[in-house]
C-alpha positions as CSV (number, residue, x, y, z in Angstrom):
1,M,-1.2,-8.7,23.9
2,A,-1.3,-5.2,25.2
3,D,-3.0,-2.4,23.3
4,P,-0.6,-0.2,21.3
5,P,0.1,3.3,22.6
6,A,-2.6,5.8,21.6
7,A,-2.1,8.2,18.7
8,A,-2.3,11.9,19.5
9,P,-5.7,13.4,18.7
10,L,-5.6,16.4,16.3
11,D,-8.0,19.2,15.9
12,L,-9.3,19.5,12.4
13,G,-9.4,23.3,12.8
14,D,-5.6,23.3,13.3
15,L,-5.0,21.6,9.9
16,R,-4.9,23.7,6.7
17,A,-6.1,21.6,3.8
18,V,-4.5,23.0,0.6
19,A,-5.2,20.3,-2.0
20,V,-6.9,16.9,-2.7
21,L,-4.3,14.2,-3.3
22,G,-6.7,11.4,-4.1
23,R,-10.2,9.9,-3.7
24,G,-11.0,6.2,-3.1
25,A,-13.9,3.9,-2.1
26,K,-13.4,4.6,1.6
27,G,-12.0,8.2,1.8
28,V,-10.5,11.3,0.5
29,V,-6.8,12.2,1.0
30,F,-5.9,15.8,1.5
31,L,-2.6,17.6,1.5
32,V,-2.6,19.5,4.8
33,R,-0.4,21.8,6.8
34,S,-0.1,21.8,10.6
35,P,1.3,24.6,12.8
36,S,3.1,22.0,14.8
37,S,5.0,20.5,11.8
38,P,7.2,22.1,9.1
39,E,6.4,19.2,6.7
40,A,3.5,18.6,4.4
41,L,1.2,16.0,5.8
42,A,-1.5,13.7,4.4
43,L,-5.0,13.4,5.9
44,K,-7.1,10.4,5.0
45,A,-10.6,11.4,5.9
46,I,-13.5,8.9,6.0
47,S,-17.1,9.9,6.1
48,R,-19.0,8.7,9.1
49,S,-22.4,8.9,7.4
50,S,-21.1,6.6,4.5
51,I,-20.3,4.0,7.1
52,E,-23.1,4.3,9.7
53,H,-26.0,4.0,7.3
54,K,-24.9,0.4,6.5
55,N,-25.5,-2.8,8.3
56,T,-21.7,-3.4,8.4
57,A,-20.9,-0.2,10.3
58,A,-19.4,-2.1,13.3
59,D,-17.1,-4.0,10.9
60,A,-16.2,-0.8,9.1
61,Y,-15.1,0.8,12.3
62,R,-13.1,-2.2,13.3
63,R,-11.2,-2.0,10.0
64,I,-10.6,1.7,10.6
65,W,-9.2,1.2,14.0
66,F,-7.2,-1.9,13.0
67,E,-5.5,0.2,10.4
68,R,-4.8,2.8,13.1
69,D,-3.2,0.1,15.2
70,V,-1.1,-1.1,12.4
71,L,0.2,2.4,11.7
72,L,1.0,2.8,15.4
73,A,3.0,-0.5,15.4
74,L,5.2,0.2,12.4
75,R,8.8,1.2,12.8
76,H,10.4,0.9,9.4
77,P,11.8,3.4,6.9
78,L,9.7,1.9,4.0
79,L,6.4,2.0,6.0
80,P,4.3,5.0,7.2
81,S,3.7,6.0,10.8
82,L,0.7,7.7,12.3
83,R,1.1,11.4,13.2
84,G,-2.4,11.7,14.7
85,V,-6.1,11.0,14.6
86,V,-8.8,13.4,13.5
87,S,-12.4,12.8,14.7
88,T,-15.5,14.9,14.3
89,D,-19.2,14.3,14.1
90,K,-18.8,14.0,10.3
91,I,-15.4,12.4,9.6
92,V,-12.7,10.2,11.1
93,G,-9.2,10.3,9.7
94,F,-5.5,9.6,10.0
95,V,-2.7,12.0,9.5
96,I,0.8,10.9,8.4
97,E,3.7,12.2,6.4
98,R,3.2,12.7,2.7
99,C,5.3,11.3,-0.2
100,S,6.1,13.7,-3.1
101,G,7.1,11.2,-5.8
102,G,3.8,9.7,-6.9
103,D,3.2,5.9,-7.1
104,L,5.1,3.2,-8.9
105,N,2.7,2.9,-11.8
106,S,2.7,6.7,-12.5
107,I,6.5,6.5,-12.8
108,R,6.4,3.4,-15.0
109,R,3.8,5.0,-17.4
110,R,6.2,7.9,-18.0
111,Q,8.8,5.5,-19.5
112,T,9.1,5.3,-23.3
113,E,7.8,1.7,-23.3
114,K,6.0,1.9,-20.0
115,M,8.3,-0.6,-18.4
116,F,11.4,-0.7,-16.2
117,S,14.9,-2.1,-16.8
118,D,16.1,-5.1,-14.8
119,D,18.3,-2.9,-12.6
120,V,15.5,-0.6,-11.6
121,I,13.2,-3.6,-10.9
122,R,15.9,-5.1,-8.8
123,F,16.1,-2.0,-6.5
124,Y,12.3,-1.7,-6.1
125,A,11.8,-5.4,-5.7
126,A,14.5,-5.5,-2.9
127,E,12.7,-2.7,-1.0
128,L,9.3,-4.4,-1.4
129,V,10.8,-7.7,-0.1
130,L,12.2,-5.9,3.0
131,A,8.9,-4.2,3.7
132,L,7.0,-7.5,3.4
133,E,9.5,-9.3,5.5
134,Y,9.1,-6.7,8.3
135,L,5.3,-6.9,8.1
136,H,5.3,-10.7,8.2
137,G,7.6,-10.6,11.2
138,L,4.8,-8.7,13.0
139,G,2.3,-11.3,11.9
140,I,0.6,-8.9,9.4
141,V,-0.6,-10.1,6.1
142,Y,-0.7,-7.1,3.8
143,R,-3.1,-8.5,1.2
144,D,-3.3,-5.5,-1.2
145,L,0.2,-5.2,-2.8
146,K,-0.2,-3.3,-6.1
147,P,1.7,-0.4,-7.7
148,E,-0.8,2.2,-6.6
149,N,0.0,1.4,-3.0
150,V,3.8,1.8,-3.5
151,L,4.7,5.5,-3.3
152,I,8.0,7.3,-3.8
153,Q,9.5,9.3,-0.9
154,E,11.5,12.5,-1.3
155,N,14.7,10.5,-1.0
156,G,13.7,8.1,-3.8
157,H,13.0,5.1,-1.6
158,L,9.7,3.4,-1.6
159,M,6.8,3.6,0.9
160,L,4.2,0.8,1.1
161,V,0.9,2.3,2.2
162,D,-2.8,1.5,2.9
163,F,-3.4,-1.2,5.5
164,D,-7.2,-1.3,5.6
165,L,-7.2,-4.7,3.9
166,S,-4.4,-6.1,6.1
167,T,-5.0,-8.6,8.9
168,K,-3.1,-10.5,11.5
169,L,-2.4,-14.2,11.8
170,P,-1.8,-16.0,15.1
171,A,1.8,-16.6,16.1
172,K,1.8,-20.2,15.0
173,S,1.2,-19.2,11.4
174,Q,3.8,-16.5,11.2
175,E,6.8,-16.9,8.8
176,S,10.0,-16.9,10.8
177,L,12.7,-14.4,10.0
178,K,16.3,-15.5,9.5
179,P,18.3,-15.2,12.8
180,S,20.5,-12.5,11.2
181,A,17.5,-10.4,10.1
182,K,17.3,-7.1,12.0
183,K,14.0,-5.5,12.8
184,P,13.1,-3.0,15.5
185,D,11.3,-4.1,18.6
186,P,7.7,-3.5,17.4
187,R,4.7,-2.7,19.5
188,P,1.9,-5.4,19.2
189,C,-0.9,-4.6,16.9
190,H,-4.4,-5.8,17.0
191,P,-7.9,-4.3,16.7
192,P,-9.9,-3.3,19.8
193,P,-13.1,-5.2,20.2
194,Q,-15.2,-2.0,19.9
195,P,-14.6,1.1,17.9
196,P,-13.2,3.5,20.5
197,P,-13.2,7.3,20.4
198,P,-10.0,9.1,19.6
199,P,-7.6,8.3,22.4
200,P,-5.8,10.9,24.6
201,S,-2.6,12.4,23.6
202,A,0.7,10.5,23.5
203,P,4.3,11.4,22.9
204,A,5.1,12.1,19.3
205,K,7.0,9.3,17.5
206,K,10.6,9.8,16.4
207,K,10.8,11.1,12.9
208,R,12.3,8.8,10.2
209,F,12.3,9.0,6.5
210,P,9.7,11.3,4.9
211,G,6.5,9.3,4.7
212,C,3.3,9.2,2.6
213,F,-0.2,7.9,2.3
214,S,-2.9,7.1,-0.2
215,C,-6.5,6.1,-0.2
216,N,-6.6,3.6,-3.1
217,A,-8.1,0.7,-1.1
218,G,-8.8,-2.2,-3.3
219,V,-11.9,-3.6,-1.7
220,S,-15.2,-2.3,-0.6
221,P,-17.3,-3.9,2.1
222,E,-19.8,-6.6,1.1
223,G,-23.0,-4.9,-0.1
224,S,-21.3,-1.5,-0.9
225,D,-20.5,-0.1,-4.3
226,S,-17.4,-2.1,-5.0
227,P,-14.9,-0.3,-7.3
228,Q,-14.0,-2.0,-10.5
229,G,-10.9,-4.1,-10.1
230,S,-11.6,-5.1,-6.5
231,V,-13.2,-8.1,-4.8
232,S,-15.5,-7.7,-1.9
233,G,-15.3,-8.8,1.7
234,V,-12.6,-8.1,4.3
235,E,-12.1,-8.8,7.9
236,S,-9.8,-6.8,10.1
237,T,-10.2,-9.3,12.9
238,P,-8.7,-12.5,11.5
239,K,-10.7,-15.7,11.5
240,P,-8.2,-18.4,10.8
241,S,-9.3,-22.0,10.0
242,A,-8.0,-25.0,11.9
243,S,-4.9,-24.9,9.6
244,G,-4.2,-21.3,10.8
245,K,-5.2,-19.8,7.5
246,L,-7.6,-17.0,6.7
247,N,-10.8,-17.5,4.6
248,S,-11.8,-14.0,3.6
249,F,-12.2,-13.1,0.0
250,V,-10.1,-10.0,-0.3
251,G,-7.7,-8.2,-2.7
252,T,-7.5,-6.3,-5.9
253,E,-8.6,-8.2,-9.1
254,D,-5.4,-8.4,-11.1
255,Y,-3.2,-9.1,-8.0
256,V,-5.3,-11.6,-6.1
257,A,-3.8,-15.0,-5.4
258,P,-5.3,-18.2,-6.7
259,E,-5.9,-19.6,-3.2
260,I,-8.1,-16.6,-2.3
261,I,-10.3,-17.2,-5.4
262,R,-10.5,-20.9,-4.6
263,G,-11.4,-20.2,-1.0
264,D,-8.8,-22.6,0.2
265,G,-7.7,-20.4,3.0
266,H,-4.6,-18.1,2.7
267,D,-1.7,-16.8,4.7
268,F,1.5,-14.8,4.0
269,A,2.0,-16.5,0.6
270,V,-0.6,-14.3,-0.9
271,D,1.7,-11.3,-0.6
272,R,4.4,-13.2,-2.5
273,W,2.0,-13.9,-5.3
274,S,1.1,-10.2,-5.5
275,L,4.8,-9.3,-5.4
276,G,5.2,-11.5,-8.5
277,V,2.4,-9.7,-10.3
278,V,3.9,-6.3,-9.5
279,L,7.3,-7.3,-10.7
280,Y,5.8,-8.8,-13.9
281,E,4.0,-5.5,-14.5
282,M,7.2,-3.6,-14.0
283,L,8.9,-5.8,-16.6
284,Y,6.2,-6.1,-19.2
285,G,4.0,-3.0,-18.7
286,R,0.9,-5.1,-18.0
287,T,-0.4,-7.6,-15.5
288,P,0.0,-11.3,-16.4
289,F,-3.6,-12.5,-16.2
290,R,-5.9,-9.6,-17.1
291,G,-9.1,-10.7,-18.9
292,Q,-12.0,-8.8,-20.5
293,N,-13.8,-8.9,-17.2
294,R,-13.4,-10.1,-13.6
295,K,-14.6,-13.6,-14.3
296,E,-12.1,-14.1,-17.1
297,T,-9.3,-12.6,-15.1
298,F,-10.0,-15.0,-12.2
299,Y,-10.2,-17.9,-14.7
300,R,-6.8,-17.0,-16.1
301,I,-5.3,-16.7,-12.6
302,L,-6.5,-20.2,-11.8
303,T,-5.7,-21.9,-15.0
304,M,-3.0,-20.1,-17.1
305,E,0.7,-19.9,-16.7
306,P,2.3,-16.4,-16.9
307,E,3.6,-15.6,-20.4
308,L,7.3,-14.9,-19.8
309,T,8.4,-13.9,-23.3
310,G,11.9,-12.9,-24.0
311,E,15.3,-14.3,-22.9
312,Q,15.2,-16.7,-20.0
313,T,16.9,-14.4,-17.4
314,P,17.1,-14.7,-13.6
315,L,14.3,-12.2,-13.3
316,R,11.9,-14.3,-15.4
317,D,12.8,-17.4,-13.4
318,L,12.0,-15.5,-10.2
319,L,8.6,-14.4,-11.7
320,R,7.8,-18.1,-12.4
321,R,8.6,-19.1,-8.9
322,L,6.6,-16.2,-7.4
323,L,3.6,-16.9,-9.7
324,E,3.4,-20.5,-8.6
325,K,-0.3,-21.4,-8.1
326,D,0.3,-23.8,-5.3
327,P,1.1,-21.6,-2.2
328,G,3.0,-24.5,-0.6
329,R,5.5,-24.5,-3.5
330,R,5.7,-20.8,-4.0
331,I,9.1,-19.3,-3.2
332,S,9.6,-17.9,0.3
333,L,10.9,-14.4,1.0
334,D,14.1,-16.0,2.2
335,G,14.2,-17.9,-1.1
336,V,13.6,-14.6,-3.0
337,K,16.5,-12.9,-1.1
338,G,18.8,-15.8,-2.1
339,H,17.7,-16.0,-5.7
340,E,20.2,-15.4,-8.5
341,F,18.3,-12.2,-9.5
342,F,19.6,-10.6,-6.3
343,K,23.1,-12.1,-6.5
344,G,25.6,-9.6,-5.1
345,V,22.9,-7.5,-3.3
346,D,23.9,-6.5,0.2
347,W,20.6,-6.6,2.0
348,E,21.9,-4.8,5.0
349,S,22.7,-1.7,3.0
350,V,19.7,-1.4,0.6
351,L,18.0,1.2,2.8
352,Q,21.2,3.2,3.1
353,M,21.5,3.7,-0.7
354,S,21.9,7.4,-1.4
355,R,21.1,7.3,-5.2
356,P,17.9,5.4,-5.9
357,P,16.7,5.3,-9.5
358,Y,14.4,8.3,-9.3
359,I,14.5,11.3,-7.0
360,P,11.4,13.4,-7.1
361,A,11.8,17.2,-7.5
362,G,11.2,19.0,-4.3
363,P,7.4,19.8,-4.0
364,D,6.2,23.4,-3.8
365,V,3.6,22.6,-1.2
366,E,1.9,26.0,-1.0
367,A,1.5,26.0,-4.8
368,E,-0.1,22.5,-4.9
369,G,-3.7,23.4,-5.3
370,A,-3.6,26.3,-2.8
371,E,-4.5,29.8,-4.1
372,G,-3.9,32.4,-1.4
373,N,-6.1,31.6,1.6
374,N,-8.7,29.6,-0.3
375,L,-8.4,26.5,1.9
376,I,-10.5,23.4,1.5
377,D,-13.4,22.6,3.8
378,V,-12.6,19.0,4.5
379,E,-15.9,17.9,6.1
380,K,-17.9,19.6,3.3
381,L,-15.9,18.0,0.5
382,V,-15.9,14.5,2.1
383,Q,-19.7,14.7,2.6
384,E,-20.2,15.9,-1.0
385,V,-18.0,13.1,-2.4
386,F,-19.8,10.3,-0.6
387,C,-23.4,11.7,-0.8
388,N,-23.0,12.1,-4.5
389,G,-21.4,8.6,-4.9
390,V,-18.2,10.0,-6.3
391,G,-16.0,8.0,-4.0
392,N,-16.0,4.9,-6.0
393,G,-12.3,4.1,-5.8
394,N,-11.9,4.0,-9.6
395,A,-9.4,6.7,-9.8
396,A,-6.4,4.5,-9.7
397,E,-7.8,1.9,-12.0
398,A,-8.7,4.5,-14.6
399,A,-5.2,5.9,-14.4
400,R,-3.8,2.4,-15.0
401,D,-5.8,2.1,-18.2
402,N,-5.1,5.6,-19.5
403,G,-3.1,5.4,-22.7
404,S,-1.5,8.9,-22.4
405,D,2.1,9.0,-21.2
406,G,2.2,12.6,-20.0
407,N,5.3,14.6,-19.7
408,R,8.3,13.4,-17.7
409,E,8.5,15.4,-14.5
410,E,11.5,17.4,-13.8
411,G,13.7,15.9,-11.1
412,F,13.5,12.3,-12.2
413,R,16.5,10.7,-13.7
414,D,16.2,9.0,-17.2
415,P,15.4,5.3,-16.4
416,S,16.8,4.2,-19.7
417,K,20.3,5.2,-18.5
418,T,21.2,2.9,-15.7
419,A,24.6,4.6,-15.3
420,D,22.7,7.7,-14.0
421,F,22.2,6.0,-10.6
422,S,23.8,3.5,-8.3
423,V,21.7,0.4,-7.8
424,F,23.9,-2.3,-6.2
């Protein structure tokens, strides 16, 4: 396959960092302004020193550039696109559009009972299915589906972000799309054999929906300080077995599929398992297999059936089929689209829906953390975060366990009133 076209290099000095959007195990995400763009952008900055002092530096750079190639290949309104690459002696980073609506869990926690109605779940589930279907059509296994990686765009539609745990399967292992399924003609995506320097400029990509980014990567490299809730080990270059499956131990604790824990080899079916966990969490306000510690959580994933309390509805039947421990019997994405829970859904018009459940209020970008001309020194802050060991990736997990609801943000419709929006 040919290399994907290069991303335009950006000069860090041309970006005005006005706020920190998040911190994770691998980087810090900044809200930035660029003189060449009227929009707010997101910069994910990764410390070179935090990578290069480890024995796994080459693998870490391969993961970084694989994520870059994925972002370059994507052409879908529910997935981000790369606006440019920043590279200095101290950091390397990606710039993409920014979402203003927060992540799926932050919205769920604002609800009275910290859960969504079936109608809201149906809308978000449909968009997640479309995003996964597109990725799988490219041969990309996402491998880190969780609410913190599902952000809300300005128009209320979802954006699936963070591809540093993703990998690519060979063509013989790819799930085939239905003949009627429409997807753009993508550019091939694969990691270069060596970590290259930032490539020369290339034409800017056509603007689509407003995009977003986050840095809540679920897994730290083997031997690093792994964040709670993650399991170690990830390969950007896939190493499939003779069966065409992958053997890396990768994912986020509550969402990892049984076949990954067992080490049986895995493929696209792991994304369908994680989809089931995410939908379960939207319905019940908790994940289905969480234990007191990682060992207990993994034991529950391997041995226990999900507790599907309440009336036996089409949604609960779908959850049972997604949370099937045998990946060979787990419902396919085509099966999900044809399931009774989605009866009446026009899959061709989901992305054109003008009234999603929640529309974020328009962000006041200059007011978000910026006071006058007191801009953030990106390199200095990233160095401080990783030299002091702050970048442990626990921010998202801590937020998940936080018992406080917080105030409902202005601009979001009341999710308890399904008449306030048009779903299907």
